[in-house]
N, C-alpha and C positions, 0 to 999 in steps of 0.2 A: 395802794392796790393798783396793779396794772390791768388794763383792759384786755380781755381775751380776744384774740383775733381769730375769727372763723370765716375765712373767705372761701368761696366756691372755686377759686383758682382761675385758670386760663379759660376765658369764654370769648366767643366771637363778638366782634364789634366792627362798625364801619369806620375806616380811617381815610382821611384825605390829607396827604402829607406834602402837598405843594399848593399852598394858598398865599397870595401876595397882596396884602391890604395896602401897601405903600405904592402909590401910582408912580410910574416912571418919571412923571413931571416933578414929583416931590423928592426924588432921590438926591442925596447930597445936601439937602436943606434940613435945618433943625430949628428954624425960627418958630415962635409961638403959634402963628397962624397955621403953618404947615403941620406942626404937632397936633393941633386941634383937628385938622382935616384927617390926619392919620387915625386919631382916636375914633372919630365918627365912622370912618371907613371900617375900622376894626370891629366896631359894634355891629355894623351891618353884616360883616362876614360871619361873626359869631352867631347872629340871629338866624341867618340862612342855614348855617351848619346845624343848628338845633332843630329847625323846621324840617330838615331833610334827614334827621336821625343820624347825623354824623357825630360820633362820640369822641373822636380824636382828630385834631388838625395839626399840621406842621406849618408854621409860619416861616417862609423861606424867601424873603425879599432879596434882590440882588445887592450884595455887599452892604446890607443894611439890617439892623435889628431894632429899629425904632418902634415897631408895632408889638413886639413880643411882651415886654413888661406889662403894658396896658392890658393885653389879651389875657395874660395869666392872672393878673390881680383883680380884674373886673368881670369875672365870669365864674359861675359855679357849676355849670352843667356840661361844659365842653373841656376835655383835656387838651391843653395846648403844649405842643413840643416845640422848643426853640430851634431855629435853623437858619440857614442862609443859602443863597444860590451863588455859584461862582462860575466864571468863565476860565477855561484852561487855555494853555498855549495852543493846544491842538484844535481849539474851537469847540470842545465839548462843554456842556453845561453840567455842573455837579451840584447836587444838593447835599448839604451836611446837616443831619439831625443831631443836635448836641446831646451829649450825656447831661442829664439834669443836674449832676453834681459839678459840672465843669466850671460854672461861675464861682462856686465856693472854692474849688481847687486852686483857681488863679487869684483868689482874694478880692473879687469884685462883687458889687451889690446889684448892678443892673445888667440885664442881658444885652442892652444896646452897647454897653461898655465891653462886655465879654466878646461880642461879635467883632467889634473893632480890634480888640486885642488879638483875636484869632487871625483876622485878616492881615494884621501887621506882622505878627510873630511867625505864624505857621504858613501863611500864603505868600509872605514876603512882598506884600503890596505896600507901596509907599502911600503915606497920607498926602492929600485927601484920597479917598478910595474911588473917586469919580473924576473923569476927565472934565475939561473945561466946558464940554458940550453936554455935561451931565450923564454921559454914558459911563458904565462901570468899568473899572480897570480889571485886567486879567491877572491871574495869579502869576507870581514871578519865581516859580519853581516847577519842576516836572510834576506831572500828575501822579506818577508812581511814588515820588518822594512824599507828596502831600498825603496821599491815601495811606502810605506806610506810617507816616507821622500820626495821622488821626487814629489809625487802628491800634498801633503799639502804645500810644499814650491814653487810649480809651477816651478820646475827645468826643467822638461821636460815630455816626454811621454815614457812609458815603453812598449816594444814590446817583447813578448816571441818568439825568433827567431826560424825558422825552427822547429816548435813545434811538428811535427810528425816524426822528425828524431830521431836517437838514442840519441842525446843530447837535445832533445826537451822536452817540458812540459809534453806531454802525454806518454813519454817513460821513462823518468828519475824520480827518487824519488818514493814515495809510494802514495797510494790512499789518505791517511790522509793528506799528505803534499799538494797534489793538491787541496783537498777539502778545506783546510784552506785558500788557496789563493782565490779560487772561492767564498767561503763564504764571505770573506772580501770585494770582489767586489760587491756581491749581496746586502750586507748590506749598500752599498753606501760610503764605506770608501776610496776606491781607484778606479782608472780606469787603464786599460791597454788593449793591443791588442795582438792577436795572429798573427803569420806570417808563411806562407808556401812558398816553393820555386817555384814549377811549377805544381804539381799534383792537378788540380782543384777539382778532386773528393774527395780530402781530406777535402774540406770545409764541405761537407755533413757529412763526418765521424766525424769531430770535433763537429759539431752541435748536432749530435746524442749522442756523448759522454757526452756533458754537458747539454743535454735536461732535465735530471732529476733534475738538480740543480736550475731550474727556475720555477717559477709559470707559469700558462698558459698565453700565449701571451706576455711574457716578452721580452724586446729588446735583440737582440743578441750581443755578444761580437764581435767587428770587427775582421775580418781576412784579413790581408794584404797579398799581394804576392810580393816578391822581388827576385832579381837575386842572392843575396849573392855572387856578382862578386869578384873573386880573380884574375881576369885578365881582361884587358880592353875589349876584344872581348865579354865577358859575360855580360857586362852592358846592361840592358834592355832586356835580354833574357826572363825574366818574369817581370811583373810590376803590379801596381794597377792603376785603374782609380779612381781618387779622384775629387769630385766636391767641390772646396773650393779655397780661396785665396792661392797663392803659398807661404806659409810661415807656421811658427809653429802654429799660431792661426787657420789657415785653417786646418791643420792636426788634431788639437784638436777637430774640429767639427765631425770628423769621430767617435770619442768616444761617442758623444751624439746622432748622427743620422747615425748609421752604414748602415742601409738599404738604405737610400736615398743619402748618401754622398760617398759611396764606391761601386765599382763594380770590380769583378775579372773575367777576360775573355779576349779573344783575340780581340774581337770587341765590342765596346760600341754601343748599339742601343738606343740612347736617342735623336737623331735628329728629330725634327718635320719638316714637309714639309716647304720649303722656302716660299711658297705663303701664308702660314697661320701664319707666325711669323712677328710681328712688330720689325724691327731692330733698328731704331732710330726715335726720334720725335724732333721737333724743333719749338719754337715760332718765328713768324716773326712780332714782335711788340716791339717798343722802351721801353716798360715798363718791358720787360722780358729778362731773360738771353738768348742770341741768340745762344748759343752753342747747338750742337746736344747732346741729352740725349740718350745714348745707353741703350737698354732694354734687359734684360735677357729673354731667351726663355721660362723659366719656370714660377716662381712666382715673380711678382714685387709688392711690397707694397709701397704705398705713404703715408707719415705721415707728420704732421706739426701742429702748433698751429692753433687757429681760424683765418680764413680769410688769410691763408698763400699761397693760390693758389694750394692746393692739389687737391680739386675737380675740379677746373678750368682746371688743367692739364688733368685729366681723361676725363672730358667732351669735351675738345678740341680734344682729340684723337678720341673720339666717333663721334663727329659732323663732323670731317674731313673725316672719313671713311664712315659713314653711317648716314647722318643727319635724314633720315626718321625713322630709328630705335629709335633715341633719341626723336623725336617728338611723335611717336606712343606710346612709353613707358610712357611719361609724360601725354599724352592725355588719355591713358587707365585708369589711376587712378587719374586724375585731379590734377596732380602735377604742381606747378607753373614753368613757363619757366625762366631759369636763366637770370638775367638782365645784368650781366657783359659780355661784348663782347670784342673780340680781333680782331686785324687787319688781322692777318694771322697765319696759322699753317701748318706744313708739317709733314707727316708720311711717312717714307721710310720702305718698306717691304724688307724682306731678299731676295726675288727673284728679287730685283732691281726696282720694280715698286714704284711709288710715288703717294700718295694721298694728295691733297691740299684742304684747307678749301674753301668751296663755289665754287669748280671747277666742272663743269658739265661733264668734260671729265675724271674724276677720274677712275681708274681701278675698276672693279666690285669686291669689297671685302666686306666681312661680319664681323660682330661682334655680340656678345650677350652683351647687355648693360643693367645693372640693376641699376636704379637710387636709391638714398637714399629713404628709406621707401616704395619703390615700392611693395615689396612682402607683407608687412603688409597691405597695402591699398588694394591690390588685394584680399587677403583672407577675408577681411572685407566686400567686395562688396556682398550685399544680393540680388542677382538676380537669375532668373531661369536658365539663361545661361550666363556665364561670359567669360572673357578672359582665365580663367583656362581651360574651355572646349576647347577653341581654341588651347591652348598650348598642351593639351593631344592629340587632333586630329592631330596637326602638328607633334607630335612624332610618332603617329601611321602610318601616311601616308608615312613614310620613307620606309615602306614595300610596295613593288610594288603591291602585291595582295590586300592589304588593301586600298592603294591609288585608285586602280581600283574600289574597292567596294564603296568608297565614291563618286568617279566620276560617277559611274553607278547610285548610289542613287540620286545624283544631277540631272542627266539626266532624270531619271524617274520622279522626282518631278517637273522638268521643264515641262516635257510633260503633267503631271497631271495639273499643273497650267494653261497651255494652254487650256486643255480640260475644266477645270473649267470655265475659262474666256469665252470660246466659248459657253458652255452650259448656263451660266448666260445670255449672250447676246441673245441666242435663246429663253430662258425661258421668258425673258422680252418681246421679240417681240411676241412670241406665246400668252402670257397672254394678251398683248395689242390687238392682233387679236381676242382673246376669248371675251374680253369685247366689242369690236367693233361689233363682230358678234352677240353677245347677244342683243346689242342695235338694230341692224338691224332686228333681228327676232321680237323684240317687236314692231318695227315700221311697220312690215308687218301685224301684228295682233295677236289676241289671238287664239291659235291653237284650244282650246276647243270650243270657240265661233264660229270659222269658221266651225269646224266639225258639230256643232249643226245647223248652218245656211245651210250647204250643205244638211243635213238630211231633213230640213224643205222644201228647194227648190225641192229636189227629190220627196218628198211626194206630193207637189203641182203639179209637172209634171206628176206624176203617176195618180193623180185624173183627170187631163185634158185628159190623154191618155184613161183612162177608159170611159170617157164621149164622146170620139171621135168616128168617124165612122170606126175606124180600127179594123180588126178582130185580134184574138190572134196571128196568125202567123206573121201578119204585125207588131204588137207591138214588138214581139220577135226580128224580123229583125231590127226594128228601134233601139231597145235597144242594139243589137250587134254592130250596126254602131256607136252608141254613145260611147260604150266601146272602140272600135277601135280608135275613135277620141281622147278620153281621154288618152289612152295609148300612142298614137303618140305625143300628146301635152306634156306629161311628158318626153318622150324621147327627144323631141325637146328642152325642157328646160335644161335637163341634158347635151346635146351636146353643147348648147350655153355656159353653165358654163365651160365645159371642154375646149372649144376653147379659152375662155377668159384666163384660167389658162395656157394653152399651149403657147399662144402668150406672156403672161407675163414671162414665164420660158425662152422662146427664147430670149427675150430682156434683161434678167438679165446677170450678170457676167458669162462668159462661162468657167472660171477657176474652174471647178468642182472638179478637183483633186488638193489638196494642194501640193506644191512643198516640197519634203522631205528635212530634214536638213542634210547637209554633213559637220558638224563642225569638225569631227575628222579625215578628210582625207586631203591629200595634195592638193594644188591649182590645180595642173595638173589633178589629178584624179577627183577633184570636177568639173572642167570645162568639162571633158569628160562625167561625169554623168549628168550634166545639159543639155548638147547638146542632149544626148540620151533621157532624160526625156521630153524635149520640143518637140522632134519628136513624141514620143508616145502620148503626150498630144494633139498635133495638130491633129493626126489621130483620137484620141478618140473624140475630140470636133467636128470635121467634121462629124464623124459618128453619134454623138449624135444629132446635128442640123438637119442632113438629116433624122434621125428617126422622130424627132418632125414634120418636114415639111410633111413627108409622112402621119403621124397620122392626121395632120390638113386637108390634102387633103381628106383622107378617111372619116373623120367626116363631112366635107363640102359636100361630095358626098351623105352621109347618110341624111344630112339636106335637100338636094334637093329631094332625094327620098321620104322623109317624106312629103315634101310640095306637091308632086304629089299625094301621097296617100291621104293626107288630102283634096286636091281639089276634088279627085274622091269621097271620103266619103261624102263631102258636097253635091255633085251632086246626090249621091245615097239617101241622106236624103230628098231632095226636094220633091219627090212624096208623101212621108209620111207626111211631114209638111203641104202640100197643103190639105190633107184629114182631118187634125186635125181641130176641132172646136177651136175657139179662138186662131188661129195660131199666132196672134200677141202677145198675152199674153204668149203663150208657147215659142215663140222666145225670148222674154225678159227674161223669166225664165231660158231658156237654156243658154242665155248669162251670166246671173247672176251666174248660176251654174258653168259655165266654169271659170268665174272670180274667184269665191271662191275656186274652185278646184286648179286653178293656184296658188292662195295664199297658199293653203295648201301644194301643191307640193313644192313651194318655201321654206315654213317653214320646211318641212321634209328634204329637201336637206340641208338647212342651219343648221338644228339641227344635221344632220349626220356629217356635217363639225365640228359643235361644239363638238360633241362627240369625233371625231377624234382628235381635238385640245386638248381636255381634256386628252385623252390617251397620247398624245405627251408630254403634260405638266407634267403629273404624271411620265412618263418614264424619263424625264429630271430630275425631283426631285429625283427619285430613283438613277439616275446616279450620281447626285451631292452628295447625302448621301453616295453612294458607294465610291466616290472619297476620301471623308474624311477618310474612312476606309483604302483605298489604301495608303494614306500617312503613316498611322501606319504600314501597311504590308510591305511597302518598307523599313522602318527602321528595322523591324523585320528580313527581309531577309538579309539586310546588316549586322546586328548584328551577325548573325551566322558565317559570314566570318571574321569580325573584331575580334571576340573572339578567333580566332586562333593566335592572335598576340603574339610575343615573345620579343617585344621591351621594354615594361614596366615590369621590374622585379626587381632584386636587393632588395629583402625583401619587395616588394610591390605586393599586390594582386589587380587584376583589374576585374571589372564587368561593365556591361552596363544595365541600365534600360531605358525604353522608357517612357518619361515624358510628361504628358499633361501640357501645360503652363497655369496654372490656373490664375496666376497674370496677365499675358499678355492678356488672354481671357477676364478677368474682366475689365482691364484698357482700352484695345484697342477696344473691341467689346461692352460689356455691357455699360460701362460708356460713350463711344464715340458715339454709335449709338442710344441707347434708349433715349427717352425723360425722363429725370430724374424724373420729376413731376409725370409722368404716370407709371413709372416702378413698383412701389409698387402695383398699380391696376392690372397690368399684372400678377405679381407674385401671387397675391391673387386669381385671376380668373383662374390660370393655375397650373397644377400639377408640371410643370417644374420650379424649383426654380432657375431662371436664375441669381439672384443677388448673390448667393453663390454657383455657379455651380462647380461641380467636376465630373470627369469621373470615373465611377465604372468599366465599361468594354467597349470594343470597339463597341459591338452591341448596347448597350444602347446609346452610343454617336451618332452612326449612326441614330438611331430612333429619338433622340432629335433634330438632325440637320434637319431631314425631317419635324418634327413638327414646328420648327422655320421658315423654308422656307414657309410652308403653311400659318403660321400666318402672315408672311410678305405679302404674296399674298392676304390674306383675310383682310388685314389692321387691324389685331388684335393687332399689335405692333405699337405704336406711336413712331416715330423717331424724332431726331432733324432735323432741316431744311436741313442741308447739306447732310443728308442721306435719304431724302424723296423719292428718286427714288429707285426702286426695286434693280437694278443692283449695285448701290453704297453701299447699306446695305449688299447685299449678298457677294460682293467682300471682305468685312471684315469678315463676318461670315465664309466663306468657305476658309479662309487661312489655311495653314498647322499649326496646333496648337501642333504638336508633335515634340519633339527633343530627342536626345540621352542625357541621364544623366549618365556621366562617374563616376563610383564609385571606389575610391582608398582606400585601407586598408594597413596599415603598422603596424606590430607588434601588430595586433589585434585591432588597433584603426581605426575607419572610419575617412575619411578626415575631415568631418564637425565636428567631436568630438575631433580633435587633438588640442594641444596647438598651439598658434600662431607661436611659434618657430619651431615646428615640421611641421606645414603647410608650412612655409617659406622654410624649408629644402626640403620638397617633391617638391615644385614648382621649386626651384633652380635646383634640379636634372633633372626635366622634361625639363626645359629650356635648360639645357646643353645637354640633350639627343636629342634636336631638330637638332643638328648639328653633328651627329656622324661621318659622312663621311668626311666632309671638315675640321672640328676641328679648326675653326677660333677662335681668342682670345675672352676671357671672361673679361668684365670690370664691376667691382662691386664697387659701391659708398657707403661706410660705412654700410656694410651688418649687422653689429652688432646691428643696430637699429631694425632689424627684428627678432632678436633672444634674448632669455634670456641667461644669462651667462652659465648655465648648458648645454643647447642645443648647444650653440656656441662652447664650448670646446669639448663636447662629439661627436657632429655630424659634424658641419661645418668645424672645424679645420681638422679632419681626412679626410673629403671629399675633401677639397682643397689640402691636401697633396697628395692624390691619383690622383686627376684630373690634377694637374700641370705636371704630368709625360706625360699626353696625349696632353695637349694644353696650350698655354700661358694664364696666368691669371694676371690681373692687378687690384689691390685692393687699394682703399683709406680707411683708417681705423684709429680709435683711440684706438683699442683694441690690447694689446700686444699678446694675444693668436693667433691673425691672422697674426702676424709678426714673433714672436719668436716661438710660438707653431706650426706654419706651416713650420718652418725652411725656411723662405723666402730667395730665392737666391739673391734677390736684394732689397735694401731699398732705396727709394728716399726721401730725406728730403726737404720740401718746407719751404720757409721763405719770409715774406713780410717785407720790410724795415721799421724799427721803431726806436724810441729813444734807446731802450734797445736791439734791434735786428738788428744791422747794417748789410748791405750787401756790397759786393764789389763795384758794380756800379749801378745795376738795381733795380727797385722797387720790382720785384719778382725774386728770384733766387733759384736754386736747387743744391743739391749735392747728390751723390749716391754711393753705395758700398755694400759690403756683411755684414752680421751680425757679422762676425768675424773681420771686420775692427775696430780696437780698438786703441785708443791713449789717453794719459793723457790729461785731460782738461787744456787748457791754460787760465790763469786768465787775460790776457791783453784784455781790453774792446775795444781797437782800432782794434783788429783783427775781421774780419767779423764773425758773430756767427756760420755760417756753417763750418768754417775752424778751429774752436777752439777745436774740439774734434772729436773722431772717430764715426763711424756709431752706434756702440754698445752704446756708451755714449749718443748719440742723442736719441736713442730709449728709454733708461732709463729715460732721462729728459722729453721727450715729452709725452710718454705713461704712464698713471697711472698704476702702477703694472708692469712696464717694468723689473725692477731688479728682482722682484719675479718670473716673467716668465722665465728669464734666469736661475735662481737658480732651478726652477722646471724642466727645461729642462736638467739640469746637475745632477738631483737627481732621474732620472727615474729608476735606478736599485734598489733603497732602498725598501725593503719589510720586512715583519715581520717574515716570515717563510721560511726556507731553506729546500729543499728536501735532503734526505740522500742517495739516490741511486746513488752514485758516483762510 
């Protein structure tokens, strides 16, 4: 059974690649006493390295390898890389850090022998390698020839030592000699590194010196920092931070990715917060490898053949941490839910907290999870407002002022919706009262007919009076009394109506003042406000009821007074009635006249009520149409604040339009509410083309809303049965039909005009920007499905390389550009047991490591497939184009033009 390798991949460590335990006095000597001194010196160097937390050292004595074997064989904690320092003809000092396989390749057992072999064969130095005065001999070939030989034969890595010193690259030789070396590198023929001792400002000086030799944005030559220690106490006095496996292949990565793999400085600032980094994950299921899989804090890529458990691993991580995120993402774009279920899964965070699958007591952790094809489906959704708008909004509200603007907008709209609902309710009630009152007036009689009848009766009474025995003064007195009686009767009728209304008002709900909302205050403050409000409300209600009672008392007193006056008036009329001829006829006429006048008074009072109702109805209709404009105005006010945002940037322009939701209006109002059969009839008979409605301006919309409300009132619009009540139809009509339409532009392209790949890229950036503060992990499942190859390499690859510095990213992919091109710190290989793909024990197994993990493929089919080769070889086998991606990564320097300003 082979041991499963689960490495965290490339991690940072301190490297000091120029230490020299062999004193200059001992060079050229190999007697027992000298060798003992070298051993003792080497022990001291290793001890100092360990004390200073140096994890890798390069032993690079001049023309000598006597300390290397002892250092490698007699130490467990420090990685020792074999090397040598050389003098060139130009006077430059070169370090050669050997390929750890070099000794075996040339068939030698000791590094001391391998170094001598190299000096003789490749450097062309005659034995002995030291002059008679114990100074070391120079190489007997050109520097360019030697570097080419070393690189092409994979002997090692060349470093121009202390390149800013008097014996360094930039001080020795002439411009032409330096230019020849640099040109050779730029043309892709060789690789090498520079090295400084301790003056970090020299880095910028070096970069400025060679800037003219590179085209724009070309990768930099790596610049290492080493102690050049000639005594043990100097080991680790300066060093390089290198992110790689602690071996030759790891060091080699610095040549290809100098910006990402190498850091020079006293303190490395690459640690992410412990609470935002997944440290380990583990399956708890008999079908899966039970070991903890350690995760790198930067970029983790998961690869494997079809159905090997790669997406299952990613999804299990996501579902364990935030199952709602997984469900919501799938639901958003109608993605199928995965059928494969596992028994258990555990995620351990670097802060020590543990998330377990289906555990309601999990710590509150977040992720950004992007399922396979999610972005593509999202950009294809053809709706007036989609999840994309929600994503943009969620990015914007990270700004406190903008968040407040959105909350204020919501609060205003909630208040408007409440007002709309109340006004619709009032309108329906008032209109019902209007209809009922109209019927009541018709039941009383025809006003015009009653007025005509009154005229007729009055003429008859006048004739009788003229024929009576009354003189003119008596008739005048009689008429005055009749007028008084009529006036009192009218007042009596009005008072009775008022008393009826006051008694009704008194018996209705006394909560005249609505309780205000205290949603944004603490419970303690809310309680205090409610207590005080109830006190004020009670005082108001008591005063209000007292006022009504007083008014009723006053009106009742007036009724009593009117009754007394009417009684007196009737007594005053009796003498005149007795003198009138045909007094019985006159009495009947007067009774008829009084009856008709009462009817007319009743009609006039009711008509005034009807007119008042009509005014109230029209006022409410005006209010409702104003509210529709207010929805628009609220958005407009919020827009002015939101447009001050500084969160959406990075080559993206941001604008906001206020959009009328035409499709929603048509689908939810026109098609839902209108009787479809009668819709065309309404459209033909009306200037308002409701079937293809659009808003030209807000004033026009406000006027159209008013027209529609009136048409609902007057039954000009035939609705389907479920909307036959006025309120049900108006509740749909008077919804807020306006939304923000967020406009994104990048490199001159509007979002809706971009390619699918560019849209996906913009969305991914926005999703990641959602979490700028906490920077929780990003989980991407096969993002290449959302990108074309060109966009993937030019945009996504670069984006991931930058973002992995800020947050942990875990990707499942089939694309080598997302593994090799992004310089993934850790690659996890997934495998499902099969006839040609055996595992150790379990049905699903994993192995992991760095891109630089390389080993020769083993041909023994009995060995589990994950253990047959290194990570690099797995990448090349599994990913189509993997080998090409590695070669492309190693050929980044090759260009066609070289600048001459050296």
